[in-house]
TORKOL-4160 file (C-alpha; in steps of 0.2 Angstrom, whole numbers, padded with zeros to 4 digits, m for minus):
275
<pt num="1" X="0420" Y="0535" Z="m0114"/>
<pt num="2" X="0406" Y="0536" Z="m0101"/>
<pt num="3" X="0420" Y="0542" Z="m0089"/>
<pt num="4" X="0424" Y="0556" Z="m0102"/>
<pt num="5" X="0407" Y="0561" Z="m0104"/>
<pt num="6" X="0404" Y="0561" Z="m0085"/>
<pt num="7" X="0419" Y="0572" Z="m0082"/>
<pt num="8" X="0413" Y="0584" Z="m0096"/>
<pt num="9" X="0396" Y="0585" Z="m0087"/>
<pt num="10" X="0403" Y="0587" Z="m0070"/>
<pt num="11" X="0414" Y="0601" Z="m0076"/>
<pt num="12" X="0398" Y="0611" Z="m0083"/>
<pt num="13" X="0407" Y="0611" Z="m0100"/>
<pt num="14" X="0392" Y="0614" Z="m0110"/>
<pt num="15" X="0373" Y="0618" Z="m0112"/>
<pt num="16" X="0362" Y="0609" Z="m0124"/>
<pt num="17" X="0353" Y="0622" Z="m0135"/>
<pt num="18" X="0346" Y="0626" Z="m0152"/>
<pt num="19" X="0358" Y="0632" Z="m0165"/>
<pt num="20" X="0356" Y="0651" Z="m0169"/>
<pt num="21" X="0351" Y="0655" Z="m0188"/>
<pt num="22" X="0369" Y="0661" Z="m0192"/>
<pt num="23" X="0378" Y="0649" Z="m0179"/>
<pt num="24" X="0389" Y="0635" Z="m0187"/>
<pt num="25" X="0393" Y="0619" Z="m0178"/>
<pt num="26" X="0410" Y="0611" Z="m0175"/>
<pt num="27" X="0411" Y="0592" Z="m0176"/>
<pt num="28" X="0418" Y="0581" Z="m0163"/>
<pt num="29" X="0425" Y="0563" Z="m0163"/>
<pt num="30" X="0432" Y="0550" Z="m0151"/>
<pt num="31" X="0450" Y="0547" Z="m0149"/>
<pt num="32" X="0456" Y="0532" Z="m0141"/>
<pt num="33" X="0474" Y="0529" Z="m0133"/>
<pt num="34" X="0483" Y="0516" Z="m0123"/>
<pt num="35" X="0494" Y="0524" Z="m0109"/>
<pt num="36" X="0510" Y="0515" Z="m0105"/>
<pt num="37" X="0522" Y="0518" Z="m0090"/>
<pt num="38" X="0541" Y="0519" Z="m0091"/>
<pt num="39" X="0543" Y="0499" Z="m0092"/>
<pt num="40" X="0531" Y="0498" Z="m0107"/>
<pt num="41" X="0517" Y="0492" Z="m0096"/>
<pt num="42" X="0499" Y="0497" Z="m0099"/>
<pt num="43" X="0493" Y="0509" Z="m0086"/>
<pt num="44" X="0476" Y="0513" Z="m0093"/>
<pt num="45" X="0464" Y="0514" Z="m0109"/>
<pt num="46" X="0459" Y="0532" Z="m0112"/>
<pt num="47" X="0445" Y="0539" Z="m0122"/>
<pt num="48" X="0445" Y="0557" Z="m0127"/>
<pt num="49" X="0431" Y="0567" Z="m0134"/>
<pt num="50" X="0439" Y="0580" Z="m0147"/>
<pt num="51" X="0433" Y="0594" Z="m0156"/>
<pt num="52" X="0437" Y="0595" Z="m0175"/>
<pt num="53" X="0447" Y="0612" Z="m0172"/>
<pt num="54" X="0453" Y="0613" Z="m0190"/>
<pt num="55" X="0434" Y="0618" Z="m0195"/>
<pt num="56" X="0438" Y="0634" Z="m0184"/>
<pt num="57" X="0440" Y="0652" Z="m0191"/>
<pt num="58" X="0452" Y="0664" Z="m0184"/>
<pt num="59" X="0442" Y="0679" Z="m0178"/>
<pt num="60" X="0426" Y="0670" Z="m0176"/>
<pt num="61" X="0428" Y="0654" Z="m0166"/>
<pt num="62" X="0445" Y="0658" Z="m0158"/>
<pt num="63" X="0457" Y="0672" Z="m0156"/>
<pt num="64" X="0473" Y="0669" Z="m0145"/>
<pt num="65" X="0480" Y="0651" Z="m0146"/>
<pt num="66" X="0497" Y="0651" Z="m0139"/>
<pt num="67" X="0502" Y="0643" Z="m0123"/>
<pt num="68" X="0520" Y="0641" Z="m0116"/>
<pt num="69" X="0526" Y="0625" Z="m0111"/>
<pt num="70" X="0542" Y="0621" Z="m0100"/>
<pt num="71" X="0558" Y="0618" Z="m0109"/>
<pt num="72" X="0568" Y="0603" Z="m0107"/>
<pt num="73" X="0582" Y="0613" Z="m0101"/>
<pt num="74" X="0572" Y="0619" Z="m0087"/>
<pt num="75" X="0566" Y="0602" Z="m0082"/>
<pt num="76" X="0584" Y="0596" Z="m0081"/>
<pt num="77" X="0590" Y="0612" Z="m0070"/>
<pt num="78" X="0575" Y="0608" Z="m0058"/>
<pt num="79" X="0581" Y="0591" Z="m0056"/>
<pt num="80" X="0599" Y="0595" Z="m0054"/>
<pt num="81" X="0594" Y="0608" Z="m0040"/>
<pt num="82" X="0585" Y="0594" Z="m0032"/>
<pt num="83" X="0600" Y="0583" Z="m0033"/>
<pt num="84" X="0611" Y="0596" Z="m0026"/>
<pt num="85" X="0599" Y="0600" Z="m0011"/>
<pt num="86" X="0595" Y="0581" Z="m0008"/>
<pt num="87" X="0577" Y="0586" Z="m0010"/>
<pt num="88" X="0563" Y="0576" Z="m0019"/>
<pt num="89" X="0553" Y="0580" Z="m0034"/>
<pt num="90" X="0535" Y="0575" Z="m0035"/>
<pt num="91" X="0522" Y="0574" Z="m0049"/>
<pt num="92" X="0504" Y="0578" Z="m0052"/>
<pt num="93" X="0493" Y="0576" Z="m0066"/>
<pt num="94" X="0477" Y="0586" Z="m0070"/>
<pt num="95" X="0463" Y="0575" Z="m0076"/>
<pt num="96" X="0455" Y="0582" Z="m0092"/>
<pt num="97" X="0464" Y="0599" Z="m0090"/>
<pt num="98" X="0458" Y="0607" Z="m0106"/>
<pt num="99" X="0440" Y="0606" Z="m0099"/>
<pt num="100" X="0444" Y="0618" Z="m0085"/>
<pt num="101" X="0449" Y="0632" Z="m0097"/>
<pt num="102" X="0435" Y="0645" Z="m0099"/>
<pt num="103" X="0432" Y="0652" Z="m0117"/>
<pt num="104" X="0425" Y="0669" Z="m0122"/>
<pt num="105" X="0420" Y="0665" Z="m0139"/>
<pt num="106" X="0403" Y="0658" Z="m0145"/>
<pt num="107" X="0407" Y="0640" Z="m0150"/>
<pt num="108" X="0394" Y="0626" Z="m0154"/>
<pt num="109" X="0398" Y="0608" Z="m0156"/>
<pt num="110" X="0388" Y="0593" Z="m0162"/>
<pt num="111" X="0382" Y="0580" Z="m0149"/>
<pt num="112" X="0395" Y="0566" Z="m0146"/>
<pt num="113" X="0393" Y="0551" Z="m0156"/>
<pt num="114" X="0384" Y="0538" Z="m0147"/>
<pt num="115" X="0378" Y="0550" Z="m0133"/>
<pt num="116" X="0364" Y="0560" Z="m0143"/>
<pt num="117" X="0350" Y="0566" Z="m0132"/>
<pt num="118" X="0334" Y="0555" Z="m0137"/>
<pt num="119" X="0322" Y="0566" Z="m0144"/>
<pt num="120" X="0333" Y="0581" Z="m0146"/>
<pt num="121" X="0346" Y="0575" Z="m0159"/>
<pt num="122" X="0343" Y="0592" Z="m0169"/>
<pt num="123" X="0351" Y="0602" Z="m0154"/>
<pt num="124" X="0369" Y="0607" Z="m0152"/>
<pt num="125" X="0380" Y="0610" Z="m0137"/>
<pt num="126" X="0386" Y="0628" Z="m0133"/>
<pt num="127" X="0403" Y="0628" Z="m0125"/>
<pt num="128" X="0405" Y="0637" Z="m0108"/>
<pt num="129" X="0423" Y="0628" Z="m0106"/>
<pt num="130" X="0436" Y="0622" Z="m0118"/>
<pt num="131" X="0436" Y="0605" Z="m0127"/>
<pt num="132" X="0452" Y="0596" Z="m0132"/>
<pt num="133" X="0455" Y="0600" Z="m0150"/>
<pt num="134" X="0449" Y="0617" Z="m0150"/>
<pt num="135" X="0462" Y="0630" Z="m0156"/>
<pt num="136" X="0460" Y="0641" Z="m0140"/>
<pt num="137" X="0459" Y="0626" Z="m0128"/>
<pt num="138" X="0478" Y="0627" Z="m0123"/>
<pt num="139" X="0478" Y="0645" Z="m0120"/>
<pt num="140" X="0462" Y="0645" Z="m0110"/>
<pt num="141" X="0469" Y="0631" Z="m0099"/>
<pt num="142" X="0486" Y="0641" Z="m0096"/>
<pt num="143" X="0476" Y="0656" Z="m0092"/>
<pt num="144" X="0466" Y="0647" Z="m0079"/>
<pt num="145" X="0480" Y="0638" Z="m0071"/>
<pt num="146" X="0491" Y="0654" Z="m0071"/>
<pt num="147" X="0478" Y="0664" Z="m0062"/>
<pt num="148" X="0476" Y="0650" Z="m0049"/>
<pt num="149" X="0495" Y="0650" Z="m0045"/>
<pt num="150" X="0494" Y="0669" Z="m0044"/>
<pt num="151" X="0480" Y="0667" Z="m0031"/>
<pt num="152" X="0490" Y="0654" Z="m0021"/>
<pt num="153" X="0505" Y="0667" Z="m0019"/>
<pt num="154" X="0517" Y="0659" Z="m0033"/>
<pt num="155" X="0528" Y="0671" Z="m0042"/>
<pt num="156" X="0531" Y="0667" Z="m0060"/>
<pt num="157" X="0549" Y="0667" Z="m0067"/>
<pt num="158" X="0550" Y="0681" Z="m0080"/>
<pt num="159" X="0562" Y="0671" Z="m0091"/>
<pt num="160" X="0552" Y="0655" Z="m0090"/>
<pt num="161" X="0533" Y="0658" Z="m0089"/>
<pt num="162" X="0530" Y="0639" Z="m0083"/>
<pt num="163" X="0541" Y="0640" Z="m0068"/>
<pt num="164" X="0533" Y="0645" Z="m0052"/>
<pt num="165" X="0540" Y="0649" Z="m0036"/>
<pt num="166" X="0532" Y="0651" Z="m0018"/>
<pt num="167" X="0542" Y="0656" Z="m0003"/>
<pt num="168" X="0538" Y="0657" Z="0016"/>
<pt num="169" X="0546" Y="0661" Z="0032"/>
<pt num="170" X="0562" Y="0652" Z="0038"/>
<pt num="171" X="0569" Y="0650" Z="0020"/>
<pt num="172" X="0554" Y="0638" Z="0015"/>
<pt num="173" X="0553" Y="0636" Z="m0004"/>
<pt num="174" X="0541" Y="0628" Z="m0016"/>
<pt num="175" X="0546" Y="0627" Z="m0035"/>
<pt num="176" X="0535" Y="0619" Z="m0048"/>
<pt num="177" X="0536" Y="0617" Z="m0067"/>
<pt num="178" X="0521" Y="0615" Z="m0079"/>
<pt num="179" X="0520" Y="0606" Z="m0094"/>
<pt num="180" X="0502" Y="0608" Z="m0100"/>
<pt num="181" X="0492" Y="0596" Z="m0089"/>
<pt num="182" X="0508" Y="0588" Z="m0081"/>
<pt num="183" X="0517" Y="0597" Z="m0067"/>
<pt num="184" X="0532" Y="0593" Z="m0056"/>
<pt num="185" X="0535" Y="0602" Z="m0039"/>
<pt num="186" X="0549" Y="0601" Z="m0026"/>
<pt num="187" X="0555" Y="0611" Z="m0011"/>
<pt num="188" X="0562" Y="0610" Z="0006"/>
<pt num="189" X="0546" Y="0609" Z="0017"/>
<pt num="190" X="0534" Y="0595" Z="0018"/>
<pt num="191" X="0519" Y="0606" Z="0026"/>
<pt num="192" X="0520" Y="0616" Z="0010"/>
<pt num="193" X="0520" Y="0600" Z="m0001"/>
<pt num="194" X="0504" Y="0594" Z="0007"/>
<pt num="195" X="0495" Y="0612" Z="0007"/>
<pt num="196" X="0499" Y="0614" Z="m0011"/>
<pt num="197" X="0492" Y="0596" Z="m0016"/>
<pt num="198" X="0477" Y="0599" Z="m0006"/>
<pt num="199" X="0473" Y="0616" Z="m0013"/>
<pt num="200" X="0476" Y="0609" Z="m0031"/>
<pt num="201" X="0464" Y="0594" Z="m0028"/>
<pt num="202" X="0451" Y="0606" Z="m0022"/>
<pt num="203" X="0452" Y="0617" Z="m0037"/>
<pt num="204" X="0455" Y="0603" Z="m0050"/>
<pt num="205" X="0452" Y="0584" Z="m0052"/>
<pt num="206" X="0470" Y="0578" Z="m0050"/>
<pt num="207" X="0480" Y="0563" Z="m0049"/>
<pt num="208" X="0495" Y="0562" Z="m0036"/>
<pt num="209" X="0508" Y="0552" Z="m0045"/>
<pt num="210" X="0519" Y="0552" Z="m0030"/>
<pt num="211" X="0538" Y="0554" Z="m0033"/>
<pt num="212" X="0543" Y="0560" Z="m0051"/>
<pt num="213" X="0546" Y="0543" Z="m0061"/>
<pt num="214" X="0541" Y="0546" Z="m0079"/>
<pt num="215" X="0539" Y="0563" Z="m0086"/>
<pt num="216" X="0539" Y="0569" Z="m0105"/>
<pt num="217" X="0547" Y="0552" Z="m0110"/>
<pt num="218" X="0561" Y="0554" Z="m0097"/>
<pt num="219" X="0563" Y="0541" Z="m0083"/>
<pt num="220" X="0569" Y="0548" Z="m0067"/>
<pt num="221" X="0576" Y="0537" Z="m0053"/>
<pt num="222" X="0578" Y="0546" Z="m0036"/>
<pt num="223" X="0590" Y="0538" Z="m0024"/>
<pt num="224" X="0599" Y="0543" Z="m0008"/>
<pt num="225" X="0615" Y="0546" Z="m0018"/>
<pt num="226" X="0607" Y="0556" Z="m0032"/>
<pt num="227" X="0596" Y="0556" Z="m0047"/>
<pt num="228" X="0598" Y="0547" Z="m0063"/>
<pt num="229" X="0588" Y="0551" Z="m0079"/>
<pt num="230" X="0588" Y="0541" Z="m0094"/>
<pt num="231" X="0577" Y="0538" Z="m0110"/>
<pt num="232" X="0579" Y="0520" Z="m0111"/>
<pt num="233" X="0561" Y="0516" Z="m0116"/>
<pt num="234" X="0562" Y="0529" Z="m0130"/>
<pt num="235" X="0579" Y="0523" Z="m0136"/>
<pt num="236" X="0572" Y="0505" Z="m0137"/>
<pt num="237" X="0557" Y="0511" Z="m0147"/>
<pt num="238" X="0568" Y="0519" Z="m0159"/>
<pt num="239" X="0578" Y="0503" Z="m0161"/>
<pt num="240" X="0563" Y="0492" Z="m0163"/>
<pt num="241" X="0555" Y="0506" Z="m0176"/>
<pt num="242" X="0571" Y="0504" Z="m0187"/>
<pt num="243" X="0573" Y="0485" Z="m0185"/>
<pt num="244" X="0590" Y="0488" Z="m0175"/>
<pt num="245" X="0584" Y="0479" Z="m0159"/>
<pt num="246" X="0597" Y="0464" Z="m0161"/>
<pt num="247" X="0611" Y="0474" Z="m0167"/>
<pt num="248" X="0627" Y="0474" Z="m0157"/>
<pt num="249" X="0629" Y="0488" Z="m0145"/>
<pt num="250" X="0644" Y="0501" Z="m0144"/>
<pt num="251" X="0649" Y="0512" Z="m0130"/>
<pt num="252" X="0651" Y="0528" Z="m0141"/>
<pt num="253" X="0639" Y="0536" Z="m0154"/>
<pt num="254" X="0653" Y="0533" Z="m0167"/>
<pt num="255" X="0665" Y="0519" Z="m0165"/>
<pt num="256" X="0682" Y="0526" Z="m0164"/>
<pt num="257" X="0692" Y="0526" Z="m0180"/>
<pt num="258" X="0677" Y="0522" Z="m0191"/>
<pt num="259" X="0678" Y="0530" Z="m0208"/>
<pt num="260" X="0662" Y="0537" Z="m0216"/>
<pt num="261" X="0662" Y="0537" Z="m0235"/>
<pt num="262" X="0648" Y="0544" Z="m0246"/>
<pt num="263" X="0639" Y="0531" Z="m0257"/>
<pt num="264" X="0637" Y="0540" Z="m0273"/>
<pt num="265" X="0626" Y="0526" Z="m0281"/>
<pt num="266" X="0615" Y="0524" Z="m0266"/>
<pt num="267" X="0597" Y="0528" Z="m0264"/>
<pt num="268" X="0593" Y="0545" Z="m0256"/>
<pt num="269" X="0587" Y="0543" Z="m0238"/>
<pt num="270" X="0570" Y="0548" Z="m0233"/>
<pt num="271" X="0573" Y="0565" Z="m0224"/>
<pt num="272" X="0557" Y="0566" Z="m0214"/>
<pt num="273" X="0560" Y="0549" Z="m0206"/>
<pt num="274" X="0579" Y="0554" Z="m0203"/>
<pt num="275" X="0574" Y="0570" Z="m0195"/>
């Protein structure tokens, strides 16, 4: 929690002020999460200050909310190109990404629980940048990162707005794919790699995750003879959720020759859980 507040303060996210007579405040709350790696091991414990965006009104507190994210098909295509060209694909993570997005609307939030300013409890924070939970936060962040990539000389793919390409003399190329605050990048020149990472770390608070290992629930194993992708951890979690972890394994999704029949007297399945 202290780290989250420090990140917000360092990013110049808000100003403490008196609520205007016609202004309204949006509540905030703490959300806690345990982050795991591809082996199910605890990586870190995370605290996030989240605005109660469901209290916002369209046209007053926010306008545009949509932000594109990379399609899974695009991620797979990038990985297949990397395998074909014998490149490596690396991963970066932007810390507190949404805090970098600048907002144009006038938004006031309550002081965080446990971090109220002594003697100024009645005051509120006026946001200069987005908080997690705000309706416009994803859009504000995407606008910021999109503008940064354009400044750095990247060209956005017209068919996939989260795929950016940068070229240089001698056939050098750098390809990156963005999914909110996670991004993967690949190419054929190490100097472009290092220059890109340096510029990102200068502009944002970044974590260099090295070679791509775990992305959007997909485990990636990069070897000299190719790249292997799997969702072993996800499949294991599904089996445990439906009490099938100890069931016998089969090689095919449906056993050859298996006959399915409708149970006329059976209880209807919960379609929500099924889907």
